[in-house]
C-alpha positions as CSV (number, residue, x, y, z in Angstrom):
1,M,-0.5,-15.0,-8.7
2,K,-1.8,-13.3,-11.9
3,F,-0.9,-9.4,-11.5
4,L,-2.2,-7.1,-14.6
5,P,-0.1,-6.3,-16.9
6,G,2.3,-3.7,-16.6
7,S,1.3,-3.7,-12.6
8,I,4.0,-4.5,-10.0
9,D,5.2,-8.1,-10.4
10,S,5.6,-8.8,-6.7
11,I,3.7,-8.2,-4.0
12,E,6.5,-7.1,-2.2
13,E,7.1,-4.7,-4.5
14,L,3.4,-3.6,-3.8
15,E,5.5,-2.9,-0.2
16,E,8.4,-1.5,-1.7
17,Q,6.3,0.8,-3.7
18,L,3.6,2.1,-0.5
19,I,6.5,2.5,1.3
20,L,8.5,5.3,-0.8
21,S,4.5,6.6,-1.4
22,L,4.6,7.6,2.2
23,V,8.1,9.6,1.8
24,E,6.9,12.3,3.8
25,Y,5.3,10.6,6.4
26,H,8.2,8.5,7.2
27,H,8.9,11.5,10.7
28,L,5.7,9.9,12.2
29,I,5.8,6.8,11.0
30,E,8.1,3.7,13.1
31,P,10.7,2.3,11.9
32,N,10.1,-1.3,9.9
33,S,7.2,-1.1,11.1
34,Y,5.1,-1.4,7.7
35,Y,3.3,-5.0,7.1
36,L,1.5,-5.9,3.8
37,R,-0.5,-9.4,3.9
38,V,-2.6,-11.3,2.0
39,V,-6.2,-11.4,4.1
40,H,-8.2,-13.6,0.9
41,I,-7.4,-15.0,-2.1
42,K,-10.2,-16.0,-4.3
43,K,-10.2,-17.0,-7.6
44,D,-10.8,-12.7,-9.2
45,L,-10.2,-11.0,-5.3
46,L,-7.0,-10.4,-3.6
47,S,-7.4,-8.7,-0.4
48,L,-4.7,-7.1,1.3
49,K,-3.8,-5.6,4.5
50,F,-1.0,-2.5,4.6
51,Q,-0.9,-2.2,8.5
52,Y,2.0,0.7,9.7
53,N,2.3,2.2,13.4
54,L,2.5,5.5,14.2
55,I,6.1,6.9,16.9
56,Q,2.2,9.5,18.1
57,F,-0.9,7.7,17.9
58,S,-3.1,11.1,16.3
59,R,-7.1,10.1,14.2
60,E,-6.2,12.9,11.8
61,M,-2.4,11.9,10.4
62,E,-3.8,7.7,10.1
63,R,-6.6,9.1,8.1
64,T,-3.8,11.1,5.7
65,I,-1.4,8.8,5.7
66,K,-4.6,5.8,5.1
67,R,-5.9,8.4,1.9
68,K,-2.3,8.7,0.1
69,A,-2.3,4.4,0.5
70,V,-5.2,4.4,-0.8
71,R,-4.5,6.1,-3.5
72,H,-1.1,5.1,-4.6
73,I,-3.0,2.1,-5.5
74,V,-5.4,3.3,-7.5
75,K,-3.5,5.1,-9.8
76,N,-1.1,2.2,-9.8
77,I,-4.7,0.1,-11.2
78,S,-5.3,2.7,-13.7
79,A,-2.2,3.2,-15.1
80,A,-2.3,-1.0,-15.6
81,K,-5.6,-0.8,-17.7
82,T,-4.3,1.9,-20.0
83,K,-2.1,-0.7,-21.0
């Protein structure tokens, strides 16, 4: 698998970065429920799914946490492209 220069080195590292980026929400997420899995691998595309279980379901919190995770990924990609 090929990653952008200056970006993450592995799927495990991305998963760890995502978990750390959500530290302010850890009290709302079940411990050890985080899971990043590869959905599809194609020539120029890697499709991933990041999952976690909320302790108490809240659509609003789910959206907020999802936005934070997506922004972290976009920030990582943008930083890698500028290097």
